[in-house]
N, C-alpha and C positions, 0 to 999 in steps of 0.2 A: 430364317422363316421357311418352313417346308412348303413345297408346292402340293396342293391337294390334287388328287387324281380325278375327282369327280365321279368315281365309280364305287365308293364305299357306301355301306348301308347304315352305319352307326353315326348318330349325330355327335357334334362336339359336346363336351360335358355341359349339362344343364340346358341344352338347346334342342329344339325340334321344329320341323316345318309346321306351319299352321295346318290345322286339320283339313281345310279345304285345298291345301297345296301339298298334299302328302308326297314325300320324296319317293321317287321310284327310279328304277333303272331305265335308261333310254331304250326305245324299242330295238329289238334284235331280229335279224332275219331268221325265219323258220329253219330248223336244223336240216330238214330234207332238201331245201333249196341250197343251203350251204354245201351239202354233200355233192350236189350236182355241179358245183363250181370249183372244186378243189384243184382242177387242172389250170386255173387262171389265177395269177397272183393279184391280190387286192391292190388298187392304184392309190387309195387315199389313206393317209395317216392322220388321225385326229389330233388337233391342238386342244389342250385342256387348261381351263382356269377354274379354281374353286377356292372359296373362303372356308370350306367345311372343316378343315383340319387346323385352322388358326385359332388362337385365343379370341374370345368374343370382342375384346377391346381393339383388336387389330383388324377385324374383318372388314369394316366399312372403309377404312383407309386403303386396304388392299384393292377393294372394288373401285374406289375412286381413282387410284393410280392406274389400274387396268383400263378404265374407260376414258381417262383424261384426254387422249388424242382426239376422241370423237365428241364427247360431251362432258360437261361438268355436272357431277351428280350430288344430290343433297338428300338428307334424311327428312322424313315428315316432321312437322312441328311436334314438339314434345318427345321426340325419339332421340335418345343419346347414343353416340357411337359405342359407349361402354355396354350397351344392351346387346351388342352383336348384330351382324348382318349376314344372313345366309344367301349366297349367290354362287352360281356355277354356269359355265359355258363349255360347250364342246364345239369346236370349229372344224369345218371340212372344206378344203380347197378343191374345187372342181375347175381346174384351169384358172381362168380369171374370175370365176364366181366363188363366193364364200357363203356357205350355209352354216348358221349357228343355232344350236339347240341351247336355249337359255332358260334358267329358272332363277328368279330373284324375289326378295321381299320388297315391300312398298318403298318407293323413292321418287324423287323428281329429277329432271335433267334439263340442261340448257346447252345448245350449240349456238354460240354467238359469233359476231363479226370477227372478233380477234382470232377465233379458232379457224375460221375460213381463210383468213389472211396467212396463217402459219401452216396450213395443212393442205396436202394435195388430194385429200379425200373428197370426191364429188360423186360418189356412187349413187345408184338408185337403190332404194331399200323397200322390200316387201316384207310385211310382218303378219304372222298368223298366230294370234294368241289361242291357247288351248284352255286356259283358265285365267281369271282376273280380267281387269279392264285397263285400257291405255287411253289417255287424253293427250293429243298432240296439237300444238298451236303454231301456225305459220301466218304471219301478217294479220294477226288478230282473228284468224279463222280457226276454230277448234274442231277437230275430228275425234269422235269417241269410238273405240274399237273394243268389241267383246269377243268371247270365245266363239270360234267358228267363222269369224269375219276376217277380212283382209284389208290392211291399210297399205298405202303406197305413198312414198315421199322421196324427195331429192335431198341428199346430204350436201349439195352444193349451195344451199340457202340456210339462213338462220332458222332455228325452230326451238321450241321448248315444250315441256310436257311433264306428265306424271303418270305413275302406274300403281295399281294395287299389287299385292302379292301376285306374281304372274309367271306362267309357264308358257313359252312361246317358241316358235320357229322363226328365224330371221334370215332372209335371203338378201345378199348384197351383190348387185350386178355393176361392174365397172362401166363408167360413162361410155367408153369406146364401144362396148358391146352393142349398145342401143343408140349410138350417136345419130344414125340416120333418122331415127324416130324421136329425137330429143324434143322437138316442138310439140309433138303429140303427147309425149309423156309429161311435159311440163304442164300441159292442160289439165292433168289429173293429180298434180302435186298436192299432197296432204288430203287425200280423199279415200273413201272406202271403195274398193272394187267390188261390184255386186253383179248379180245375175248368174245365169247358168255357166258362163265361161269362168267366172270367179270360183264357182263351186267345183268345176273341173280342175282348176289350178290348185285348190286346197286338197283335193283328192290325190292329185299327182304328187304333190310335195309330201303328203302324209305317207303315200306308198313308197316314195323314194327314201324317206327317212329310215325305213326298216332295212334298206339295202346299202346304206352309205359305207359300211365297213367292208363290203364285199364287191364293190364295183371294180371292173377292170378298166385298164387304160383306154381300150377301144370303145367303151361305152360312154365315157365322160363327155367327149365333144357332142354326141347326139343329145345327151341330157341337157347340156348348156343351151344348145340351140332350141330345144323343146321348151324349156322354161322361158327363155327370152321371147320366143314367138307367142307363148301363152300370155305373158305379161303385156306385150304390145296389143294383142287381141282384146284383152280385158280393158285396156286403156281406151282403145278405139270404140269399144262398145259403150263405155261410160260416157265418152264425149258425145257420141251420137244421141244419147238420151238427154243431153243438155246443150244442144247446139247454140242456144242464145248466148252462152258464155265462152264459146270456143275462141273467138277473136280476142277477147280480153285476156285469156289465159296463155295464148301463144305469144311469148315475149321475144324481144330482140336479143336477149341473152342467149336463148337457145339457138338462134340463127348464128350468132357469133361463135358459140361453142362448136356448132356443126362445121362451120367454115374452117376453124382452127384445126379440128381433128382430121378433116379431109385433106388439109394442106400441111400437116405437121412436119413432113420431111422437106418441104419446099424452102429454098433459099429466099424466096420472095414473100415469106410470111412475115410481114411487117405491119405495124399499126396503120400506115397509109394504105397498104393493100387491103387490109380488113375493112377500113372505112369506105374505100371505093366499092368493095364487093357488097357491103351492106347498105350503102347510101346514107351513111351517118357521119357526123363530125368527129374529130379527134376528142373533143371535149366529151361528147356523148359516149364514145368508146371507153374513155378513162373512167367515166362514171359507172359504166356497166361492170368494170373489173376492179373497182375500188376495194371491194371486200376481199379480193384475191391478191392484194398487194400490187395491182397493176396488171395490164395485159401482157407485158413482157415477162413478168414473174410467172404468170399463169402458163405461158407458152414454155418457159424454161422448165417448170415442174413437170408438165406433160411430156416433154421430150426426154427428161431424165427417167420418168417412169417407163416410157417406151424403150429406152436403152436398157433399163433393168430387165424388162421382159425379153428383149433380144438376146442379152447376155445369158439368160437362163433358159434359152430355147436350144435344145440339143441339135436341132436341124439348122441353126444359124451358125455357119462357120466363118463369118466375116472377121477380119482382124479387129481388135478393140479400137484401133485408130480410125477404122472406117465407120464403126458404130458411133464413135465420138463425133466424127464429122457430120453424120446424119442427124445427130442431136444438136447440131449448131455450134460445135466447138472445134475451131481450127487448130487449137493447141491441145495436144493430148493431156498435158499436165494440168491444164485448167479443167478439163473434163473429169479427170481423176479426183481433183480437189472438190469440185462441186458434187460429184457423185458420192464420194465418201462422206461429205457433210450431210447430204440428204438421207443416206441409208445406213451410215455407220459401217459400211463395207466398201472395199475398193472394187473396181470393175473386175480385176483378176480374181479376187476372192469369190465373187459371184459366179464367174465362169468355171472356177474349179469345182463348184458344187454340182455342176451339170452331170458329171459321171455318176454321182451318188443317187440321182433321180429323186432327191429330196430338196425342198425349198431352203434357200439360205436364210438364216435368222440374223438380222442386223446385229453386229457384235456390240455396238454401243448400247443397245437396248436389252440385250439378253442377260445382262447382269442384274437387272431389276428383280426384286422379289416376285415370286410367282411367274417368272419367265416373261415372255413377250406380252405386249399390250394389244388391245383390240385394234389400235392404229397399225401396229406391225402386221397383224393378220390381214388387214384390209390393204395395206401397201403391197404385201406379197401377192395378194389376189388381184390387184388392180393392173 
């Protein structure tokens, strides 16, 4: 099954994008600006997924497999997989942040408790539809987002929704990047960000899109921080306009997450220590993390993700055994086994990729048709 490039202009035989969702090339940076930047090597290499070049009967299954680590996707009633399903994504890693340009036909999606238990994905997600509409439900509250609007949600909680034929920009920010503001952000989970600050965020990301292929390594950290600051500012503005619901929205889970992330490298990060810090019982703590397979499982996954980031950091020259110990593994063999099970790569294989300045692709997953999944993209970004 060939991997679509996402850059062709000719539809698969007998297929075409709906008239209101005409397929177009992604925005490109003006030639004059490119010429001025020839002395700086681009820092980002796009990740691509497309069903465009597949037979119609295989297209939806390819999309389902690609999205499976994040959501379970379903066709609208009356729609058959044999009818075909046009979808494409281009992903860009900006350090720990992932930006995805996405165009798909209508479908529904579900992220349930079982996915949360088996997945380390707990990113914040900002979505900017350019056409079409998206309905997202969290705890029976539905948010509708249209072209030019901005939705915000946490991937650390169950949700479901549906969308029409849609063209959108999606920004995924790792939990750690905004951990200090987690309580604030949870207060606007599954809401529309509105007002002048949200308009500035839309304008900034739209302008950034034209430059993704030409950013230099020195520009990336400033862009990450700018987007993070703008998202927090939008959230704070939204909460201030709805102060009556702030207390109800700021949950104990966010306090627990923040404590864990601030103490991730501590030998004293135990359930009892967390209970004492938060003033809750062990029963309450276990209830909070039931969807994650328990609090110890959550801590283990976060430490492994931190170890992955450390091993891929060219500036971190610590021995693998020291990184393993920081991740809570006194025996290196146990660390290697857990790490390889989680990512499909050994710690040594990840470290060997540092010299290439390219992200390592989990070997166990790279054999899938159409390359890596959206889950792999997010794991590498997290």
